C-alpha positions as CSV (number, residue, x, y, z in Angstrom):
1,M,1.5,-11.7,43.9
2,S,0.5,-8.4,43.4
3,A,2.5,-5.4,44.4
4,S,1.8,-3.3,47.5
5,W,1.8,-0.2,45.6
6,P,0.1,1.4,43.1
7,V,1.2,-0.1,39.7
8,E,-0.5,1.2,36.2
9,N,-0.3,-0.1,32.3
10,G,-0.7,1.7,29.6
11,V,-0.7,2.3,25.8
12,L,0.4,6.0,24.7
13,E,-1.1,6.6,21.2
14,L,2.1,8.0,18.6
15,G,-0.1,8.8,15.5
16,D,2.7,8.3,12.5
17,L,5.8,8.5,14.2
18,E,8.9,9.6,11.6
19,V,12.2,8.6,12.8
20,E,15.1,10.4,12.5
21,R,16.9,8.1,9.9
22,G,13.7,8.5,7.7
23,G,10.3,6.2,7.3
24,V,7.7,6.2,9.6
25,I,6.4,4.2,12.7
26,R,2.6,3.9,11.3
27,D,-0.1,4.6,14.4
28,A,2.7,4.5,16.5
29,R,2.5,3.1,20.4
30,L,4.5,3.1,23.2
31,S,3.9,0.7,26.0
32,W,4.2,1.0,29.3
33,Q,4.0,0.5,33.1
34,T,4.0,2.5,36.3
35,H,5.3,1.6,39.8
36,G,4.5,4.2,43.0
37,T,2.7,7.6,42.9
38,L,3.7,10.8,41.1
39,N,4.2,13.4,43.7
40,A,2.7,16.6,43.7
41,A,5.9,18.4,42.2
42,R,5.7,15.7,39.3
43,D,9.6,15.4,40.0
44,N,9.5,11.9,41.4
45,V,10.5,10.3,38.2
46,I,12.0,7.5,37.5
47,V,12.1,6.6,33.7
48,Y,13.0,2.9,33.4
49,P,13.9,2.0,29.9
50,C,14.0,-2.3,28.5
51,S,16.5,-4.0,27.6
52,Y,16.8,-6.6,24.7
53,G,14.0,-8.5,23.9
54,A,12.5,-7.4,27.1
55,T,9.5,-6.3,28.1
56,H,8.7,-4.2,31.4
57,S,7.2,-7.5,32.9
58,D,10.8,-9.0,32.2
59,L,12.5,-5.9,34.2
60,S,9.7,-5.1,37.1
61,W,11.3,-7.7,40.0
62,L,13.9,-5.4,40.7
63,I,11.0,-2.7,42.3
64,G,10.3,-2.9,45.8
65,P,10.9,-0.7,49.1
66,D,13.9,-3.1,49.8
67,L,14.8,-3.8,46.4
68,V,17.3,-1.3,43.7
69,L,14.1,1.2,42.7
70,D,12.2,2.0,46.0
71,P,8.0,2.6,44.5
72,E,7.4,4.2,47.7
73,R,9.9,7.0,47.3
74,W,9.9,7.1,43.6
75,F,7.5,7.0,40.7
76,I,8.5,4.7,38.2
77,V,8.0,4.6,34.7
78,I,9.1,1.4,32.8
79,A,9.1,2.0,28.7
80,D,8.9,-0.8,26.7
81,M,11.6,0.1,23.1
82,F,10.1,-0.2,19.6
83,S,10.5,-3.8,18.4
84,G,10.0,-5.0,21.4
85,G,7.2,-7.2,21.3
86,V,4.7,-4.9,22.7
87,S,5.5,-1.5,22.0
88,S,4.9,-0.9,17.7
89,S,7.5,-3.5,16.4
90,A,8.7,-4.5,13.4
91,A,6.9,-7.8,13.2
92,Q,3.8,-5.8,13.2
93,Y,4.3,-4.1,9.7
94,D,5.8,-4.3,6.4
95,D,7.3,-1.2,6.0
96,Y,8.7,-0.6,9.2
97,P,11.9,1.6,8.9
98,A,15.3,0.2,8.4
99,V,16.8,2.1,11.8
100,V,14.6,3.2,14.9
101,T,17.5,4.3,17.0
102,M,17.6,5.3,20.8
103,A,16.9,8.4,20.4
104,D,14.0,7.7,19.0
105,N,12.8,5.4,21.7
106,V,13.8,8.4,24.1
107,R,12.3,11.3,22.0
108,A,8.7,8.8,22.6
109,Q,9.4,8.5,26.2
110,Y,9.9,12.0,26.6
111,R,6.7,12.6,24.9
112,L,4.6,9.8,27.6
113,L,6.4,11.7,30.6
114,T,5.5,15.5,29.8
115,E,2.1,14.3,28.0
116,V,1.1,12.1,30.2
117,F,2.6,12.3,33.2
118,G,3.3,16.2,32.9
119,A,6.9,15.3,34.4
120,T,8.9,18.9,35.5
121,R,12.1,16.7,36.8
122,V,13.6,13.7,35.9
123,A,15.5,12.3,39.3
124,A,16.5,9.5,36.9
125,S,17.1,7.4,33.7
126,Y,18.0,4.2,35.0
127,G,18.7,1.0,32.7
128,F,20.3,-2.2,32.4
129,S,22.3,-2.9,28.7
130,M,20.0,-1.5,25.8
131,G,18.2,0.2,28.3
132,A,21.2,1.9,30.1
133,G,22.3,3.0,26.3
134,Q,18.6,4.9,26.7
135,A,19.0,5.8,30.4
136,Y,22.2,7.5,28.8
137,H,20.6,9.4,25.6
138,W,18.3,10.8,28.3
139,A,21.0,12.7,29.9
140,A,22.3,13.5,26.6
141,L,19.2,14.8,25.2
142,Y,17.5,16.5,28.1
143,P,20.6,17.7,30.1
144,E,18.9,20.2,32.4
145,L,15.8,17.9,32.8
146,V,17.6,14.9,33.8
147,E,19.8,15.4,37.4
148,R,20.7,11.5,37.3
149,A,21.5,8.9,35.0
150,I,22.3,5.2,36.2
151,I,24.0,2.8,33.4
152,V,23.9,-0.4,33.9
153,C,26.5,-2.6,31.9
154,G,26.0,0.0,29.2
155,S,27.6,2.7,27.1
156,A,27.3,5.9,25.9
157,R,28.5,5.0,22.4
158,T,27.9,0.8,21.1
159,S,31.9,-0.2,20.6
160,I,33.5,-1.4,17.4
161,H,33.9,-4.9,19.2
162,N,30.3,-4.7,20.5
163,Q,29.4,-3.8,16.6
164,V,30.9,-7.1,15.5
165,F,29.3,-9.5,17.7
166,L,25.4,-7.6,16.3
167,S,26.9,-7.9,12.9
168,S,27.2,-11.7,13.9
169,L,23.4,-12.1,14.5
170,L,21.8,-10.1,11.9
171,R,24.5,-12.6,9.7
172,V,23.0,-15.4,11.3
173,L,19.1,-13.9,11.2
174,E,19.9,-13.5,6.9
175,A,21.2,-17.0,6.1
176,A,18.3,-18.1,7.4
177,P,16.1,-19.6,4.0
178,E,13.1,-17.6,5.2
179,Y,14.7,-14.3,4.9
180,L,13.2,-12.3,2.7
181,G,15.6,-9.0,3.1
182,N,15.0,-5.7,4.5
183,G,14.9,-7.6,8.5
184,R,11.7,-9.1,7.1
185,F,10.9,-13.1,7.2
186,E,8.2,-14.8,5.7
187,T,8.1,-17.5,8.3
188,E,9.4,-17.6,11.5
189,P,13.5,-19.4,11.2
190,V,13.0,-21.4,14.1
191,A,16.7,-23.2,12.8
192,A,18.3,-19.6,12.5
193,L,16.6,-18.3,15.7
194,R,18.3,-21.4,17.4
195,A,21.9,-20.5,16.3
196,F,21.2,-17.1,17.1
197,A,20.7,-18.4,20.6
198,H,23.9,-20.4,20.6
199,V,25.8,-16.9,19.8
200,Y,23.9,-15.3,22.4
201,A,24.9,-17.4,25.1
202,G,28.9,-17.2,24.2
203,W,28.6,-13.8,24.9
204,G,25.7,-13.1,27.5
205,L,27.8,-15.0,30.0
206,S,31.7,-15.0,30.8
207,Q,33.9,-17.4,30.7
208,D,34.5,-17.3,34.3
209,F,30.8,-18.4,34.6
210,Y,31.2,-21.5,32.3
211,R,34.8,-22.5,33.6
212,E,33.0,-22.6,37.0
213,R,30.3,-24.8,35.6
214,L,27.8,-22.2,37.3
215,F,24.8,-23.3,34.8
216,E,24.5,-26.6,37.0
217,T,26.0,-25.3,40.8
218,A,24.1,-22.2,40.3
219,L,21.3,-22.7,38.1
220,G,20.3,-26.1,38.7
221,A,20.8,-27.4,35.3
222,P,21.7,-30.8,34.6
223,D,23.9,-30.5,31.9
224,L,25.5,-28.1,29.4
225,D,22.7,-29.2,26.2
226,S,19.9,-28.2,28.8
227,F,21.4,-25.1,29.8
228,L,22.0,-24.1,26.1
229,R,18.4,-25.2,25.3
230,T,16.0,-24.2,28.3
231,D,17.9,-20.7,28.7
232,W,18.5,-19.7,25.4
233,E,16.9,-22.0,22.4
234,E,13.3,-21.6,24.2
235,S,13.7,-18.3,25.5
236,F,14.9,-16.9,21.8
237,G,12.3,-19.3,20.1
238,R,9.5,-17.0,21.3
239,K,10.6,-13.9,19.8
240,R,9.5,-12.8,16.6
241,A,12.9,-12.9,14.5
242,A,11.8,-9.2,12.8
243,N,11.5,-8.1,16.3
244,L,15.2,-9.4,17.3
245,Y,16.4,-7.7,14.0
246,A,15.1,-4.5,14.5
247,E,16.7,-4.7,17.8
248,A,20.1,-5.4,17.3
249,V,20.4,-2.7,15.1
250,T,19.0,-0.4,17.3
251,W,21.5,-1.6,19.5
252,Q,24.0,-1.1,16.6
253,E,24.0,2.2,16.0
254,A,23.5,3.8,19.5
255,D,25.7,6.9,19.8
256,I,24.2,9.8,21.9
257,S,26.5,11.9,19.9
258,A,24.9,10.6,16.5
259,T,22.9,14.7,16.4
260,P,23.3,17.2,14.3
261,H,24.5,19.2,17.7
262,H,27.3,17.0,18.4
263,G,28.2,15.5,15.0
264,G,29.8,12.5,15.9
265,D,31.9,14.4,18.9
266,L,31.2,11.9,21.7
267,T,33.4,13.6,24.3
268,A,31.1,17.1,23.4
269,A,28.1,14.9,24.2
270,L,29.8,13.4,27.3
271,S,30.8,16.9,28.8
272,S,26.9,18.8,28.1
273,I,25.6,16.6,30.1
274,Q,24.8,17.7,33.7
275,A,23.5,14.7,35.6
276,R,25.3,12.8,37.8
277,V,26.4,9.9,36.4
278,L,26.9,6.3,37.4
279,L,28.7,3.5,36.0
280,M,28.2,0.4,37.1
281,P,30.2,-2.3,34.0
282,S,30.2,-5.8,35.2
283,T,34.6,-6.9,35.3
284,T,33.4,-9.9,32.7
285,D,30.9,-8.2,30.5
286,L,32.2,-9.1,27.3
287,Y,29.4,-6.6,25.6
288,F,30.4,-3.5,27.4
289,R,33.5,-3.2,28.9
290,V,34.7,-1.6,32.2
291,A,37.5,0.2,30.1
292,D,34.2,1.5,27.5
293,N,33.0,3.4,30.8
294,E,36.3,4.0,31.9
295,A,36.7,6.4,29.0
296,E,33.6,8.1,29.1
297,L,34.0,9.0,33.0
298,E,37.0,11.5,32.4
299,H,34.4,13.4,29.8
300,L,31.6,13.6,32.5
301,R,31.3,16.5,34.7
302,H,29.6,14.5,37.5
303,G,30.7,10.8,37.0
304,R,31.2,7.8,39.5
305,L,32.7,4.8,38.1
306,A,31.5,1.3,40.3
307,P,32.2,-2.1,38.7
308,I,30.8,-5.2,39.5
309,E,32.7,-7.5,41.0
310,S,31.4,-10.4,39.3
311,V,32.0,-13.7,36.8
312,W,28.4,-13.3,35.4
313,G,29.6,-11.4,32.6
314,H,26.8,-9.4,31.1
315,R,24.1,-11.5,33.2
316,A,25.3,-9.3,36.5
317,G,24.0,-6.1,35.8
318,N,20.3,-8.1,35.9
319,P,21.0,-10.0,38.6
320,R,17.9,-11.5,39.6
321,S,19.8,-14.6,40.5
322,I,23.0,-13.4,41.6
323,P,22.6,-12.3,45.2
324,A,26.0,-11.1,46.1
325,D,25.4,-9.0,42.4
326,L,22.0,-7.6,43.4
327,E,23.1,-6.6,46.8
328,F,25.9,-4.4,45.2
329,L,23.8,-2.8,42.9
330,I,21.1,-2.6,45.5
331,A,23.7,-0.8,47.6
332,N,25.1,1.5,45.0
333,V,22.2,2.4,43.2
334,R,20.3,3.6,46.5
335,E,23.4,5.8,48.0
336,W,23.4,7.2,44.2
337,L,19.6,8.5,44.3
338,A,20.3,9.0,47.9
339,D,22.5,12.3,47.4
């Protein structure tokens, strides 16, 4: 069903884009989708970066007059992350940079908002998971531009435990016979992607989710093997391994304080944020723990912690099929945007 509000798709040609850790994305392209209408003051913008492995088509479901982000009030810009498969991606290039950071993504998104749309303010940066990391980077890199940041199941810096998880994914891909080194593959590593999917399935949902067998009772899978195959193996089997590798490195290296100005001082980076920051972790998320956001909250000028009480783990922050978590997300985000 088509939307009842304006929706536009486009690509910003960025030219040869130098990235902060060294290297160039040749003829870089940033894909985007907008929902709603930009007002005359050009200050009703919500920037909505993508999460790991997701594109704008995967994330637009939460946009609607009665959903999380209202396109009748806001001009919502979904920006496709580099190596997500729609914007410039590692699988397209033999010389793709070894590290493309969240800051590289956000600086490209800044060009989109200012050069294409002439935005004068960002009413909010909103994101889930890796998108939340980018939303945090928006508030840290452009403190005078961003009014609010809504961080759903994300953090300002990837924790050490989270880095260990990402290391496990990278080592699975590197163990494939098809692996050539430097994040490149001779052909798609089918067996490795299957193993990758199984590792991810154990982290993306909580122990409580599996204990309660919600894959059967809530999602309708006939058994665990079927759930792992249809929801995880088939999904990751459609991705390019080089892109999954590159985005995992982006996630692993995420840190709002990794700038010359802050020099790795996370407390200083958090304290410099002027935006009102809403932190919404899931209480059973295995990647982004409530404790991480609690530690960040202590150093934010204007912040609030609103944990999602859920057994759905990380998926509670993207609750397309979880009515209670969706209701909680809608209520808290709408209240934050109304204030």
